[in-house]
C-alpha positions, 0 to 999 in steps of 0.5 A: 164575562157573561156576555162572552160565555153566552156568545160561545154557547150561541156559537156552539148552538149554531154549529149543532144546528148546521150539522143537524141540517147537514145530517137531515140533508143526507138522510132525508134526501130533500123529502122533508122540511127538517133541513130547512128548519135546522138552517132557519134556526141557525140564521135566527141564532146568528141574528141573536148573536149579532144583536148581543155583540152589537148591544154589548159593545154599545153599552160597554160590556165589551170593548174593541181591541186597540187596533179597532179603536179610532185614532182620536180615542186612542190619542185621548186615552194616552194623555 
């Protein structure tokens, strides 16, 4: 549950960073590095989110849905 909450918070932070970058793009008209900084933060947040989801799946905190599990795993669970 905590992993899902953290993932949602990181997604919200990505959206805030994306809209901040768009705001600075329009306001500064390319005269400062604030747009670049906002978009760099967004990419960094994405890397952290991806690592969190991959790690949570690897360590068993998150489980893939039935459609994403390999066939052999599904067959062994049903027996």
